[in-house]
Each structure stands twice: as structure tokens, then as C-alpha cells.
C-alpha positions in Angstrom: 11.0 -4.5 -12.3 11.6 -1.5 -10.0 14.5 0.9 -10.0 15.1 2.5 -6.5 17.7 5.3 -6.3 18.2 5.6 -2.5 22.0 5.8 -2.2 23.4 9.4 -2.2 24.9 10.3 -5.6 23.1 7.8 -7.8 22.0 9.0 -11.2 19.6 7.5 -13.7 20.3 8.1 -17.4 19.5 6.2 -20.6 20.5 5.2 -24.1 18.2 4.4 -27.0 17.1 1.0 -25.5 17.7 1.0 -21.7 17.8 2.9 -18.4 21.3 3.1 -17.0 22.0 3.5 -13.3 25.2 5.2 -12.3 27.0 5.4 -9.0 29.9 7.8 -8.6 29.7 8.5 -12.4 30.2 4.8 -13.1 27.5 2.6 -14.7 26.4 -0.2 -12.4 23.2 -1.5 -14.0 21.5 -1.4 -17.4 17.8 -2.3 -17.7 15.7 -2.4 -20.9 12.9 0.2 -20.9 10.2 -2.5 -21.3 11.2 -4.3 -18.1 10.8 -1.3 -15.8 7.5 -0.6 -14.1 8.5 2.0 -11.6 11.4 4.4 -10.7 11.7 5.6 -7.1 13.8 8.7 -6.3 14.9 9.9 -2.9 16.7 13.2 -2.1 20.4 13.3 -3.1 19.8 11.5 -6.4 19.2 12.7 -10.0 17.5 11.7 -13.2 18.1 12.9 -16.8 15.4 14.5 -18.9 16.1 11.7 -21.4 15.2 9.1 -18.8 12.1 11.1 -17.9 11.1 11.0 -21.6 11.5 7.2 -21.8 9.5 6.8 -18.6 6.6 8.7 -20.3 6.9 6.6 -23.5 7.0 3.3 -21.7 4.4 4.2 -19.1 6.9 3.9 -16.2 5.6 5.3 -13.0 8.1 7.8 -11.4 7.7 8.4 -7.6 9.6 10.8 -5.4 9.8 9.8 -1.8 11.3 11.3 1.4 14.3 9.7 3.0 11.9 7.7 5.2 10.0 6.3 2.3 7.0 8.7 2.5 5.5 9.2 -1.0 5.8 12.9 -2.0 4.9 13.1 -5.7 4.3 11.0 -8.7 4.7 11.4 -12.5 2.2 9.6 -14.6 1.3 9.7 -18.3 -1.5 12.2 -19.3 -3.7 9.3 -20.3 -3.9 8.1 -16.7 -7.0 10.2 -16.1 -8.6 9.5 -19.5 -11.5 7.5 -18.3 -14.1 10.1 -17.3 -16.9 7.7 -17.0 -15.2 5.9 -14.1 -14.8 9.1 -12.1 -18.4 10.2 -12.8 -19.6 6.8 -11.4 -17.3 7.1 -8.4 -18.8 10.5 -7.5 -22.4 9.2 -8.1 -21.8 6.3 -5.7 -20.9 8.7 -2.9 -24.5 9.8 -2.9 -26.2 6.4 -3.3 -26.3 3.0 -1.7 -23.4 1.7 -3.8 -21.1 3.8 -1.8 -22.6 2.3 1.4 -22.0 -1.3 0.2 -18.4 -0.5 -0.9 -17.6 1.0 2.5 -19.0 -2.0 4.3 -17.1 -4.4 2.0 -13.8 -2.7 2.7 -14.3 -2.7 6.5 -15.4 -6.4 6.3 -12.2 -7.2 4.4 -10.0 -5.4 6.8 -11.4 -7.2 9.8 -11.5 -10.6 8.2 -7.9 -10.3 6.8 -6.5 -9.2 10.1 -8.4 -11.9 12.0 -6.9 -14.5 9.6 -3.4 -13.1 10.5 -4.0 -13.4 14.2 -5.4 -16.9 13.9 -2.4 -18.0 11.8 -0.2 -16.6 14.6 -2.0 -18.5 17.4 -4.8 -16.1 18.6 -8.5 -16.8 18.7 -9.3 -14.0 16.2 -13.0 -14.8 16.0 -13.5 -13.2 19.4 -12.8 -9.9 17.6 -15.2 -10.5 14.8 -17.6 -7.6 14.4 -18.7 -8.4 10.8 -22.2 -9.3 12.0 -22.6 -5.8 13.4 -21.5 -4.3 10.0 -24.1 -6.3 8.1 -26.9 -4.8 10.3 -26.0 -1.2 9.5 -28.3 0.2 6.8 -28.5 3.6 5.1 -28.9 5.2 1.6 -25.8 7.4 1.8 -22.4 6.8 3.2 -22.4 10.0 5.2 -25.4 8.6 7.2 -23.6 5.4 8.3 -19.9 6.3 8.3 -19.9 7.3 12.0 -21.3 3.8 13.0 -18.8 2.1 10.7 -15.8 4.0 12.1 -17.0 3.3 15.6 -16.7 -0.4 14.8 -13.4 0.1 13.1 -12.0 2.1 16.1 -13.2 -0.5 18.7 -11.8 -3.4 16.7 -8.5 -1.7 16.0 -7.7 -1.1 19.6 -8.3 -4.8 20.5 -6.4 -5.9 17.4 -3.3 -3.8 18.2 -3.3 -5.1 21.8 -2.8 -8.6 20.4 -0.5 -7.5 17.5 2.1 -5.6 19.6 2.8 -8.7 21.7 4.3 -10.4 18.6 7.0 -7.8 18.3 10.3 -7.9 20.3 10.2 -6.7 23.9 12.1 -3.5 23.3 9.5 -2.4 20.8 6.5 -2.7 23.2 4.3 0.4 23.4 0.9 1.0 25.1 -1.2 2.2 22.2 -1.3 2.7 18.4 -0.4 6.2 17.1 -0.6 7.2 13.5 0.7 10.8 13.8 3.6 12.2 15.6 4.4 8.9 17.2 7.4 9.0 19.6 8.0 5.3 20.1 9.9 3.0 17.6 7.1 0.4 17.0 4.5 2.9 15.9 7.1 4.6 13.6 8.1 1.2 12.2 4.4 0.4 11.4 3.9 3.9 9.9 6.9 3.4 7.6 5.6 0.1 6.4 2.2 1.6 5.7 3.7 4.5 3.8 5.5 2.1 1.4 2.1 0.4 1.0 0.5 3.7 0.4 2.8 4.5 -2.5 1.9 1.2 -4.2 -1.8 1.7 -3.6 -1.7 5.3 -4.9 -0.2 4.2 -8.1 -2.8 1.4 -8.5 -5.7 3.8 -7.9 -4.4 6.3 -10.5 -4.0 3.5 -13.1 -7.7 2.5 -12.4 -8.7 6.1 -13.4 -10.2 6.8 -9.9 -10.0 10.0 -7.8 -7.7 9.2 -4.9 -9.3 11.9 -2.8 -12.9 10.5 -2.8 -13.2 7.4 -0.7 -16.2 5.8 1.0 -15.1 4.4 4.4 -12.8 7.3 5.1 -14.3 10.9 5.1 -13.5 13.6 2.6 -11.0 16.1 4.0 -8.7 18.6 2.4 -5.4 16.9 1.2 -6.6 13.5 2.6 -6.4 10.8 -0.1 -9.5 9.0 1.3 -9.7 6.3 -1.4 -6.0 5.4 -0.9 -6.8 5.1 2.8 -9.8 2.8 2.0 -7.8 0.4 -0.3 -4.9 0.4 2.2 -7.1 -1.1 4.8 -7.4 -4.3 2.8 -3.7 -4.9 2.8 -2.6 -3.8 6.3 -2.7 -7.3 7.6 -0.1 -8.3 5.0 2.2 -5.5 6.1 1.7 -6.3 9.8 2.7 -9.9 9.1 5.8 -8.8 7.2 6.8 -6.4 10.0 6.4 -9.0 12.7 8.9 -11.3 10.9 11.2 -8.4 9.9 11.4 -6.9 13.4 12.9 -10.1 14.9 16.3 -9.2 13.4 16.2 -5.6 14.5 17.9 -4.3 17.7 17.7 -1.2 19.8 20.8 -0.1 17.8 18.7 -0.2 14.6 16.9 3.0 15.8 18.0 6.6 16.5 16.4 9.4 18.4 15.4 12.6 16.6 14.2 15.1 19.2 11.6 13.2 21.2 10.9 10.6 18.6 12.6 7.2 17.7 13.0 6.2 14.1 14.8 3.5 12.2 18.2 4.7 11.1 18.2 5.9 7.5 20.3 2.9 6.3 17.9 0.5 8.1 14.9 2.3 6.6 16.2 1.8 3.1 16.8 -1.8 3.8 13.3 -2.3 5.1 11.8 -0.4 2.1 13.7 -2.6 -0.2 12.5 -5.7 1.6 8.9 -4.6 1.4 9.3 -4.1 -2.4 10.7 -7.6 -2.6 7.6 -8.8 -0.8 5.5 -7.0 -3.4 7.4 -9.0 -6.1 6.8 -12.4 -4.6 4.3 -14.8 -6.1 1.1 -15.9 -4.5 -1.8 -18.2 -5.4 -4.1 -15.5 -6.6 -6.5 -15.5 -9.7 -5.9 -12.4 -11.8 -8.9 -10.5 -13.2 -8.2 -11.6 -16.8 -7.8 -15.2 -15.7 -4.1 -15.5 -16.7 -3.3 -18.6 -14.6 -3.8 -18.9 -10.9 -0.6 -17.2 -9.7 0.4 -13.5 -9.6 2.7 -11.2 -7.7 1.5 -9.4 -4.6 2.1 -6.1 -6.6 -0.3 -7.3 -9.3 -2.9 -8.1 -6.7 -2.6 -4.6 -5.2 -2.8 -3.1 -8.7 -5.9 -5.0 -9.6 -7.8 -4.1 -6.4 -8.9 -0.6 -7.6 -9.6 -2.0 -11.0 -12.2 -4.3 -9.5 -13.6 -1.4 -7.6 -13.8 0.6 -10.8 -15.6 -2.3 -12.6 -18.2 -2.4 -9.8 -18.7 1.4 -10.0 -19.3 1.2 -13.8 -21.8 -1.6 -13.3 -19.5 -4.3 -14.9 -19.6 -6.3 -11.7 -22.6 -6.7 -9.5 -20.7 -6.1 -6.3 -17.2 -5.3 -5.0 -15.4 -8.2 -3.3 -12.0 -7.2 -1.9 -9.1 -9.6 -2.1 -8.7 -12.1 0.7 -5.2 -11.6 2.2 -5.2 -15.2 3.4 -3.8 -15.9 0.0 -0.7 -13.8 0.9 0.2 -16.3 3.7 1.4 -18.7 0.9 4.3 -16.8 -0.6 5.7 -18.8 -3.4 9.0 -17.0 -4.2 10.4 -14.0 -6.1 9.2 -13.1 -9.5 10.8 -9.8 -10.3 13.8 -7.8 -8.9 14.3 -4.3 -7.6 17.6 -2.5 -7.4 
């Protein structure tokens, strides 16, 4: 279960057994510690030191976000970074062929998963398939082949977005994809969705004892969480599918202008963030790592992806095989709740 404090004046306290959510100084929800996996705080809300203590004891992830849902900081138990061996192997892979194979696997997964989405929505996605070109790229170190991989990624993404944008309402149409300083509502809608995904992936990478700033497909740059960017690529198609469906109930009045840029109104942003978290709590037909049945939540699938990568890095698995997002097209219903 996830506790989201995004209404101004909310307060998270606790007693000896449960977290207690208050609004206007009145308790509105009481949740046992063991049921909570994450607490999300936005500006204008507060949390007691007692609640922070119980978050640490029960291994509850605490994330601070901006009003638009952008992850700003995270509180995790000290034991999160306890597995030194995993990080050593992660660094070693950057300088050998294992890093090359991981980068190629991630790019393959991104393209295949997004092609599956387009085909499900009526496009002939195979015309975009560049997987064969990826398989022909060889090199001993990721720095040697990254430019060629990213050229393929850039070429594919432009064509993919040209198809994708046509599935959104007419008033959201825009000529090109922009990740930074976008002025149009569609790009900022996509960016918000990806930011929510980023927060979930960040938490998963930390729990897998990996360094979020050392990736393989994305280059190492100051303050750039390259590994988060890598793992996000695998799940972008899922967010795209969600946003296509969600955008059908939005109108021009759902957005507001801030300077030269158009964003979802704050209330609408909160609603969409909550809807994405509800998506993460839905069940899919997906085999968990420890073979506990053939179903799991989307959130669990995201959390286990960096664990699989860590297993590959440590030599516990022969190769890294990213999740197939085709599985996410068969949503089976809610499993948990967020408030």
C-alpha cells in the first residue's frame, strides 16, 4: 500500500501500530505499519519524526516529490547499500562485454515493447523494427558502441513518436518529442508520466543495491541517473498506453499556461499521478523471480527488473532478459490501494 500526501495541510503521524493520516487536524485514515510500502510527500504537507522512525523500522520508502510529481529525494534504510559485491560487478561490467550485452538487451526490449503497443493499437509496428541492426553491433566496451546504439534509438524514437502522437486527442497534437523545457501540453503530459515511472524505478534500483548513476545504454554524466534512464526505457510503452487512454477524458481546460509553457493543472496532475499509481498496483500475468504463482502487480514487476539485472551482473544468471511489456496489456484488476 502507498500513502500519498498531496492535499495541502495533510499530516502523517503514528501510534504504536499504525500510520495515521490527518486532514485539518482530524484523522481520516489509519493503516498498519506492515501494510505500507511507500510514503509520498509533496510541498505543503508534514510528517512526524515518530512516523519517520517507523518508516525506517518497517523498511518503508519515503519519497519527496515536487507538486508536478517529479522525484526530489528519497529516504531509505542504511542497509539498502549493504551489498558491495553487486556494485563492484556493476562497475566491472562497464569495462567489459557484459555491459555491451546489457545495453543491447535494454534497447531491444524498449523497441520490442513499443512495437507491441503500436501493433495492439492497429499499426504495423514491424516496419519500425531495428533489432536486427542492434544484433550486428559488436564491441568489447560500452563506450565503443554506445554512439551506434543511440543513433538507432534516436532514429527509431522519431518514427515511433510520429505514430504515437496520432493516438492522442487533436488538441494535444505537436510536431516533435521534447524531453526538456517543452512548451506544449502533450510533451509535458508524457514527461509527467515518465517522472512518476522514474520514481518507482529509482526505488527499485536502490533496493537491488545498484548504483543509479552508472548505466550502460545511457552515458555517464554529472547528476544524471543513467541506470534509472536505462531501466525506464523498458517500461515506457506501458506509460504510453496508459496516457493514450487517460488523455481521452482530458480537455483543453485541464491545462494551464505558465509563462510560455502548458501544463496539467495541479489538481489534474495529482489525479493523474494517483491513477498511474493505481496502474502500478494492478495485477498482470507475470512470473515472479521466486516463482510465487504466475501473477504479480505491475509494481512488483518493476521492482524485480533491477534485481534480475543484479543477478546477471553477479553471474547468478547467464544473461539479462528484460520483462516483456506485452504482459501488461492484460491487466487483471486492482491488488492494493493508495490514498
